[in-house]
ZAFI-938188 format. One record per atom (N, C-alpha, C, CB): x negated, y negated, z negated. Coordinates in steps of 0.1 Angstrom, whole numbers, plus 5000, padded with zeros to 4 digits. Glycine has a CB too. Example, Ala and Ser with C-alpha at 12.3 -4.5 7.8 and 13.67 -1.06 7.14 Angstrom:
2
486850574922;487750454922;486850334922;488750454910;487250224929;486350114929;487150004921;485950064943;
***
This chain:
394
499150125000;500050005000;499149885000;501050004988;499349795009;498549675010;499049565000;498549615025;498049494994;498449394985;498449254992;497349394973;499349174987;499449034993;498348944987;500848984991;497648884995;496648794990;497248654988;495448785000;497248604975;497848474973;497148364980;497948454958;495848384984;495148284990;495248285005;493648294986;496048375011;496148385025;496848255031;497048505029;496548225043;497148105049;498648105049;496648095064;499248225051;500748225051;501248185037;501148365054;500648245026;501148215013;500848065009;500548305002;499748015014;499347875011;500347785018;497947845016;500747825030;501747745037;503147745030;501947795052;503547855024;504747865017;504747775005;505048015013;503547774998;503347694986;503447544990;502047724979;502847515001;502847375006;504247325009;501847365018;504947415016;506347385020;507247365007;506947485029;507047454998;507847444985;507447314978;507547564976;506247274978;505847154971;506447034978;504247134972;506447034991;507046924999;508546914997;506746935014;509147034996;510647034993;510946974980;511147184995;510147014970;510446964956;510146814955;509547034946;509046774960;508546634959;509246544969;507046624961;509746604980;510346514991;511846484988;510246585003;512446534978;513846504975;513946364970;514446604964;514446274978;514446134975;515246094962;515046054987;516246184959;517046154947;516146164935;518146254947;515246264935;514346284923;513046224924;514246434921;512646154935;511346094936;511045984925;511246034949;512045914920;511645814910;511145884897;512845734906;511446014896;510946094884;509746184888;512046174878;509846254900;508846344904;507546284907;509346424915;507546174914;506246104918;505546054906;506545994928;506145984896;505445944884;504846064877;506345864875;505646174876;505146284868;503946354876;506246394867;504046354889;502846404897;501646314895;503246414912;501846184894;500746084892;500146114878;501345944893;500946134868;500446164855;499646294855;501646164845;500146394862;499446524862;498046504869;500246624871;497946424880;496746404886;495746324877;496946324899;496346224870;495446144861;494946234849;496246024855;495746324844;495346414833;494246504838;496546484827;494346554850;493346634856;492046564857;493746694870;492046434862;490946354863;490346324849;491246224870;491146294839;490746264826;490046394820;491846224817;490546504823;489946634818;488546654823;490846754822;488346614836;487046624842;486046534834;487046594857;486546404831;485746314824;485346364810;486446174823;486346424803;486046474790;485146594791;487346514783;485246684801;484346794803;482946744805;484846884814;482746634812;481446584816;480746534803;481546474826;481446494793;480746454781;480646564771;481546334774;480946684775;480746804767;481846834757;479546794760;483046794759;484146814750;485246894756;484646684744;486146954748;487247034753;488446944755;487647144742;488946924767;490046834770;491346874763;490246824785;491547004762;492847054756;492847014741;492947204757;491647024734;491646984720;491746834719;490247024714;491146764728;491246614728;492746564730;490346554739;493446624740;494846594742;495646624730;495346654755;495346744724;496146784712;495946694701;495646934708;494746654698;494446554688;495046414691;492946534686;495146384703;495746254707;497246254703;495646234723;497946364706;499346384702;499546384687;499946504708;498546444680;498646444665;498546304660;497546534659;497546224665;497346094660;498546004662;496146034667;499346024673;500545944676;501745994668;500745944691;501646104661;502846154653;503746244662;503646034648;503346284673;504146374682;503946514677;503746364696;502746554672;502446684667;501846664652;501446764676;502046764644;501646744630;500046764628;502246854621;499546684619;498146694615;497946804604;497546564610;496746854603;496546954592;496846904578;495147014593;496346774576;496546714562;496946564564;495246724554;497546514554;497946374554;497546304541;499446364557;497346174542;497046094530;498346074522;496445964533;498246024510;499446004502;500545914509;499045944489;501745954507;502945874513;502945884528;502845734508;502145964534;502145974549;502546104554;500745934555;503046114566;503446244572;503446224587;504846294567;503846324595;504046314609;505046204612;504446454615;506146194604;507146104607;506645954606;508346124597;505845924596;505345794594;504445754606;504545784581;503645854611;502745824622;503645794635;501845944625;504745874636;505545854648;506245714647;506645964649;506745674636;507445544634;506445434637;508045534620;505145444633;504145344635;503945334650;502845374628;503945444657;503745444672;504945374679;503545584677;506145404674;507345344680;507345194677;508645414674;506845154666;506745014663;505844944673;506244994649;504745004677;503844944687;504444954701;502545014686;505345044703;505945064716;507044954720;506645204717;507644894710;508744804712;508344684721;509244744699;507244614717;506844504726;506444544740;505744424720;505844664741;505444724754;506644744763;504644854753;507744804757;508944824764;509644704769;509944914756;509744604760;510344474764;509444404776;510344374752;508144414774;507244344784;507444414798;505844344779;507444554798;507544624810;508944594817;507344774808;509944584809;511244544815;511244414821;512344554804;510544314815;510344184820;509744184834;509544094810;508644264835;507944274848;508944344858;506744364846;509644444854;510544514863;511644424869;511144634856;512244344861;513344254865;512844154876;513944174853;511644094873;511044004883;510744074896;509743944877;510244194895;509944274907;511144304915;509244404904;512244324909;513544344916;513844224925;514744364906;513444104921;513743984929;512543954938;514043864920;511544044939;510444024948;509443924942;510843964961;509443914928;508543824921;507543904912;509343724912;506343844910;505343914903;505043834890;504043934911;505643864879;505543794867;504243834859;506743804858;503143774862;501943804856;501643724843;500743784866;502643644840;502543554828;503243604816;503043424832;503543734815;504243794804;503443764791;504443944806;502143774791;501343754779;501543614774;499943784782;501543514783;501743374779;503143354774;501443284791;504143414780;505443394775;505643464761;506443464785;504943574759;505043644746;504443544736;504243774747;503243484739;502543404729;503343284725;501143364735;503943214735;504743094732;505943124724;505143024746;506643234728;507843274720;507443314706;508543384727;506343384705;505943434691;505543314683;504743524693;504843214689;504343094681;505543014677;503443014690;506542994686;507642914682;508442974671;508542894695;508643104672;509443174662;508643174648;509743314666;507343184649;506543184637;506643054630;505043214641;506442944637;506442814631;507842774626;505942704641;508842804634;510242754631;510842844620;511042754643;510642974621;511343064612;510343144603;512143164620;509243184608;508243264601;507743204588;507143304609;507643074587;507143014575;508242944567;506142904579;509542974571;510642914564;511043004552;511842894573;511842954543;512343024532;513743094534;512442934520;514143104547;515443164550;515343314546;515743154565;516543364542;516643514539;516643594551;517843544530;516443724550;516243814562;517443814570;515843944557;518643814564;519943824572;520043714582;521143824563;519543594579;519643474588;518343474596;519743344580;517143494590;515943474597;515643564608;514743494587;515943694607;515643794617;516443764630;516043934612;517843744629;518543704642;518043584648;520043694639;517643484640;517143354645;515743374653;516943254634;514943464647;513643494654;513943554668;512843604646;514943644669;515243704682;515843604691;516343814680;516743514686;517343414695;516243314700;518443334687;515343274691;514243184696;513343254706;513443134683;513043374704;512243454714;512943454728;512043594709;514243484727;515043484740;515043344746;516443534738;515343244738;515443104744;514143054749;515943014733;513143064742;511843014746;511343084758;510743014735;511443214758;511043294770;511843264782;511143444767;513143244780;514043214792;513743084798;515543214787;513442984790;513042844795;511742854802;512942744784;510742924797;509442944803;509643004816;508543024794;510343124817;510543194829;511343114839;511243324827;512343034834;513142954843;512342844850;514242894835;511342784843;510542684849;509642744860;509542624838;509142864858;508342934868;509242964881;507743064863;510443004878;511343034889;511742914897;512643104884;512042804889;512342674896;511242624904;512742574885;510042624900;508842584907;508742664920;507542594899;509042794919;509042884931;510042844941;509243034927;511242814936;512442784945;512242644950;513742794937;511942544942;511942404946;510742364954;512042314934;509542414950;508342374957;507542484963;507442294947;508142604963;507542724968;506142744962;507342714984;505942714949;504742744942;504642894939;504542654930;503642964943;503543104941;503643134926;502243164947;504543224922;504643254908;503443314901;505843354906;502643384909;501343444903;500443324899;500643534914;500243224908;499443114905;499943034893;499343024917;501243004893;501842924882;501742994869;503242884886;502043124869;502043194856;500643214850;502643334857;499643234859;498243234854;497843104848;497243274866;498142994855;497842864850;498542834837;498142754860;499842874836;500542854823;499942944812;502042894825;499443054816;498843144805;497643074799;498243274812;496743004807;495642934802;496142814793;494742884813;497042744798;497542624791;498142664777;498642554799;498942764777;499642814765;498542864755;500642914767;497642944760;496543004752;495742904745;495643094761;495342794751;494342704745;495142594737;493442644755;496242554742;497042454735;497542504721;498242404743;498042624721;498542684709;497342724700;499342814712;496242754706;495042784697;494642654690;493842834706;494742544696;494442414690;495342394678;494542294700;496642414680;497542394669;497442494657;499042394674;497142614661;496942714650;495742684642;496742854656;494642654649;493342614642;493442484634;492242604652;494342394638;494542264632;495442274620;494942164642;496542354621;497542344610;497942474604;498742284617;497642584610;498242714605;497142824603;499242764614;495942784603;494842894602;494742944588;493542834607;494543074587;494143134575;492643144574;494743284573;492043074564;490543064563;489843204561;490142974552;490543304557;489943434555;490043514567;490643504543;491243534573;491443624585;491043554598;492843674585;490943414597;490743334609;491843354620;489343364615;493043394615;494243404623;495243314617;494743554624;496443304624;497443214618;497943274604;498643204627;498443194596;498843244583;499943344585;499443124574;499943444576;500943554577;502343494574;500643664567;503343554582;504743504581;505343564568;505543544593;506443514564;507243574553;507843704557;508243474548;507943794548;508443924552;509943924556;508344024540;510643814552;512043804555;512243774570;512743694547;511243724577;511343694591;510743804600;510643564594;510143904594;509444004601;510444104607;508344074593;510344144619;511244234626;510944384623;511244214640;509944404614;509544544610;509644544595;508144584615;510344644590;510344664575;509144754572;511644734570;508144694565;506844754562;506844824549;505744654563;506244954549;506045034537;507345054530;505044964528;508345084537;509645124530;509545264525;510845104541;509745284512;509645414506;510945484507;509145394491;510945604514;512045684516;511545834514;512745664530;512245904505;511846044503;510346074500;512346134515;509845984493;508345994489;507445954500;508146134486;507945894511;507045844522;507145694523;507445924535;506045634527;506045494530;505945474545;504845414522;506945414551;507045404566;507345264570;508045504571;507045244583;507345114589;508545134598;506145064598;509645064595;510845084603;511044954612;512145094593;511044984625;511044874634;512544844639;510144904646;512944724638;514244684644;514044674660;514744554639;512744634664;512444604678;512644724687;511144564679;512244844682;512344964691;513844994694;511645084685;514644984684;516145004687;516644904697;516845004673;516344784695;516844674704;516244694718;516444534699;514944744719;514344754732;515044864740;512844784730;515344974733;515945094741;517345054745;516045214731;518144984736;519444934740;519344834752;520144864728;518344754751;518144654762;517844724775;517044554759;517044834775;516744904787;518044954794;515845024784;518945004786;520245054791;521044934797;521045134780;521044824790;521744704795;521244664808;521744594784;519844654809;519244614822;519544714833;517744594820;519544834830;519944944839;521344914845;519845084833;522244884836;523644864840;523744734848;524544844827;523044624844;523144504852;522644524866;522344394844;521444584867;520844604880;521644694889;519444664878;522244804884;522844894892;524344874894;522645034887;525044814885;526444804885;527144664885;526944874872;526344564886;526944434886;526544354899;526544354874;527344244901;527044164913;525744094911;528144064915;525444054899;524143984896;522944074900;524043944881;523044194896;521944294899;521844314914;522244424892;523044324921;522944344935;522344234942;524444374940;522744104938;522143994945;520743974943;522943864941;520244004930;518843994927;518044094936;518544014912;518544214937;517844314945;517844274960;518544454944;518944214965;519044174979;518044064982;520544124982;517943974973;516943864974;515543924974;517043764963;515244014966;513944084965;513644164978;513844164953;514644224984;514444304995;514244225008;515644404997;515044125010;514944035022;515643905019;515544115034;514843805015;515443675012;516243615024;514443575008;515743625036;516443565048;517743635050;515543575060;517743765050;519043845051;520043805040;518743995052;519543795028;520343765017;521043625019;519543765003;520243525023;520743395026;521743395037;519543295029;521543475047;522443485058;523843545053;521843575069;523743635043;524943705038;525643615028;524543835031;525143495026;525843395017;525343405002;527243425017;524243474999;523743484986;522843364983;522943614984;523043304971;522243194967;520843234963;522843114955;519943224973;518543284971;517843214959;517743274984;517843074960;517142994950;517643024936;517242854953;519043024935;519643054922;519243184916;521143034923;519243284925;518843424920;517343434916;519243524930;516543364923;515143364920;514943304906;514243284930;515643194903;515543124890;516143224879;516242994890;517343284883;517943364873;517143494869;519343414879;516443554880;515643664877;514443634868;515143724890;513943514870;512743474861;513243434847;512043354867;514543384846;515043354833;515243484825;516443274834;515743584831;515943714825;514643774821;516743814834;513743764831;512343824829;511643754817;511543814841;511743614817;511143544806;511843574792;511243394809;513143584792;513843624780;513343754774;515343624782;513143854783;512643984779;511243974774;512744084790;510443884781;509043864776;509043794762;508243784786;509943704760;510043644747;510443744736;511143534748;511243834739;511543944730;510344024727;512744034735;509544054738;508244124736;507344044726;507544144749;507343914728;506543834719;506843834705;506543694724;508143824702;508543824688;508443954681;510043764686;508644064689;508444194683;507044234682;509144304692;506144164689;504744184688;504144094676;503944144701;504343964676;503743874666;504543864653;503643744672;505843904653;506643894641;507244034638;507743794642;506644134644;507144274642;505944364639;507944324654;505344404650;504144494649;503044434641;503644534663;502744304644;501844224636;502644114629;500744154646;501944044620;502643934613;501843804614;502843974598;500943794623;500143674625;499643664640;498943664616;499043554644;498643534657;497143504658;499443414664;496443574666;494943544668;494743434678;494243674672;494043324674;493843214683;493043254695;493243094676;493243184707;492543204719;492643344725;491043174716;493543424721;493743564726;495143584731;493343664715;495143634744;496443674749;496543824748;496543634764;497743864743;497944014741;497844094754;499344034735;497044194754;496844284766;498144354770;495744384764;499144354761;500444414763;501044364776;501344404751;500944234778;501544164789;501044214803;501444024788;499744244803;499044294815;499244444817;497544264814;499144514806;499444664806;500844694811;499144724793;501744604808;503144624811;503444624826;504044514805;502544554834;502644554848;502544704853;501644464855;501444764849;501244904853;502245004847;499844954850;502644974835;503745064829;505045054837;503945024814;505344934841;506544914849;506444994863;506844774852;505244984869;505045064881;505145214879;503645024887;504545254867;504545404864;506045444863;503745424851;506845364857;508245394856;509145364868;508845314844;508445334879;509145304892;510045194891;509845434897;509845104882;510744984880;512145024875;510944924893;512345154872;513645194866;513545194851;513945344871;514545124845;514545104830;514345234822;515745034826;515045344828;514945474821;513545524822;515945574827;512945514834;511545554836;510545474828;511145544851;510845344826;510045254818;510045294803;510445114819;511145344798;511145394784;510145514783;512545444780;510145604792;509245714792;507745674793;509545814803;507545584803;506145534805;505545454794;506045454818;506445374788;506045294776;505645394764;507145204771;506445494763;506245594752;504845664755;507345704752;504645704767;503345774771;502145684768;503345814785;502145564772;501045474770;500845444755;501145344778;501945424748;501845404734;501245524726;503245364728;501645644730;501045764724;499545764726;501745894731;499045734738;497645734741;496945634732;497345714755;497545514732;496945404724;496845434709;497745274726;497945484703;497945504689;497245634685;499345504684;497145734694;496545854691;495045854693;497145964699;494445754699;493045754702;492145754690;492745624711;492545684679;491645684667;491445824661;492245584657;492545894660;492546024654;491746124664;493946084651;491946104677;491246184686;489746164685;491646154701;489346044683;487946004682;487346074669;487745854682;488046064658;487446114646;487546264645;488246054634;488446324651;488646474650;487946554661;490046504650;488146514673;487546584685;486146534688;488446574697;485746424683;484446364686;484446304700;483446474685;485646274705;485646204718;485846054715;486946254726;484945974720;484945834718;486245774721;483845764726;486645674712;487945604714;488145544727;488145504703;487045504733;487145434746;487645534757;485845384751;487545664755;488045764765;489545744766;487745904760;490245704755;491745684756;492045574766;492245654742;491145474766;491345364776;491145414790;490445244772;490145504791;489945564804;491145644809;488645654804;491745724800;492945804803;494045714807;493345894791;494245604799;495245504803;495045444816;495345394792;493745404819;493445344832;493645434843;491945304831;493345564841;493545664852;495045684855;492945804848;495845694844;497345704846;497845584854;498045714832;497445464850;497945344856;497445334871;497545224849;496145384873;495645384886;496445474896;494145424886;496645594891;497445694899;498845644901;497345834893;499445584891;500745534892;500845424902;501345484878;499845344904;499845234914;499745294928;498645144912;499345424929;499345494942;500645564945;498145594942;501645534937;502945604939;503445594953;503945554930;503345464959;503845444972;503145524983;503845294976;501745534981;500945604990;501245754989;499445584987;501545804977;501845944975;503145974982;501945984960;504145884981;505445904987;505245905002;506345784983;504445815007;504145815022;503545945027;503245695025;502545995019;501946125023;502946245023;500746155014;503746245013;504746345012;505746345024;505546334999;506146215028;507046205039;506446245052;507546055040;505146205053;504346245065;504246395066;502946185065;504046465055;503946615054;505246675058;503546655041;506346615053;507746665057;507946655072;508746595049;507546545077;507746525092;506946625100;507446375096;505746645095;504846745102;505446885102;503446735096;505946925090;506547055089;507747065098;506847085074;508546965098;509746965106;509446975121;510546835104;508446895125;507946905139;507447055143;506846805142;506747105133;506247245135;507347345136;505347285124;508447325128;509547415129;510347405142;510547385117;510447275147;511147255159;510347315171;511347105162;509047305170;508147365181;508247515181;506747315179;508247575169;508347725168;509747765174;508147765154;510747685171;512147715175;512247715191;513147625169;511547615197;511547605211;510847725218;510947475216;509747765212;508947875217;509748005217;507647895209;510448025205;511248145204;512448145214;511848155189;512948025217;514048005227;513548035241;514647865226;512347995244;511748025257;511548165259;510447945259;511048235248;510748375249;512048455251;510048425237;
***
């Protein structure tokens, strides 16, 4: 009895066709292509870890342990897998808001690279107006959120108006605004609000903070984030607006083809401004959950990298709010688990940044992967048609 060789050209062709059939389903491509990109990046990261003489499986396992996804062998007092997971989710909240801000702008064909600046301005305004006040938490926390939304929306609206009124490229304007906000606010922090010990802004009152820190429940001290709950709810709201409302349809139409949208009677300028207002509001929420949630002070002259990472996180999630929840979770796991991976597996903490970079690099190639898959499908279809003609001739 002859054995089938799995490496034979015939079997390889079957595997290739099966791969194309799975990956070529346009309905599932918003999920399948990002997952394939992540797989490729993990393979590349494994090669990097092997090159430094470490076991990639152990490193990835420790990464998940550090983020609270898997249990550690031992824990310090008042800590557990749950406390690690909640800390990671606390850090995920601003990332999710920021990635949603990028995604909304992209729907309108705009590239909001100023999310970090919008985060900083919203966080600063909420810190000065509410963070240092004596208001109780019931009043202070909603006000922090409202200020974040308002300041971010105005900031984004100005960028959108400049784009519509004077055709000033939003990438240029947001980069310039980033520098202005960064250094102007640094002056005010260093002049009026600096803590002489930490060299950061003075810590806000706990009543204004969007994270309940060291809450003791069942013998555990954990950080409970209001932001992550609001961020997930917001993702579903944005999904509904984009897919089910007239506003979402018009924003997408403007992003797809402004001239055709204008011809169809859609207010192109108004929708550009509206998209940036929504994007800025989401960035403002990212700012308050970052500076008055995950942290409780502001470092002068520093823009949060979250605003820049959010661009790639949004691309990894294919601009889909549901995909962005997953991609934000993945990047947050890598970020928070890196310290434990470094101490346990002996893999330097910078390797986590390499893994993140590879994931984001391959995610940016999603369009190219989609193109290659479509090209492969067309090639297989042509081959099938040619074989069919030959059989007919015979």
